[in-house]
Residue, then its C-alpha position, 0 to 999 in steps of 0.5 A: m604181069r611184069a610188062v604191065v608193071v613196067a608199062a604203068a611205071a613208064a606212064a607214070l614217069l611220062a606224066s610227071a615229066s610233062a607236068a614238070v615241063a608245064d610248070q617250067r612254061g608257067d602253064h598251070h591250066q593244062g588240065g582245066w578250063g581256059q579263060d572266057q573269051g565271050a560270045a564274039h570269039h572265033w574258036q580254033r582247034g586246040e584252044r580251051m573254052g572257058q566254063d562260062d563260054w561252054n555254058g553259054a554255048q548251045p548243045v547241038d544234036y550232031r545227027a540233026h546237023h550232019l556232024r560226025h559222032p563225038p568221041r567219048g567225053y566230047e560234045w558238039r556246041q554252037s557258039n558264035g556261028q560255029y559248031v565246036l567239038a570240045a572236051v566236056v571236062t576241060g573245054v579243049i576244042a578238037a574241031t570247029i565248023l562254021s554253022e549253016h546259019h552264019 
């Protein structure tokens, strides 16, 4: 039980430290959506999609397009000739692949 309490306290300390660093850098969008880039944007791993970009991208059946199974909380979308694997809650992009239709 003591180990669980110590681990929880350590996790809380790390979370507050990373939030402080983000504030110092001026990164106030750390947990939210990014800015919308528009339909012609070429997405890169690590970027954050904007909510309008996410909503404008078409959901993709990963099986039909031979893409890997998305991890929990992620979804494949098709945007501007790319398959984009991004977090459903924040739009953080984990992977991109050029579409066969591009």
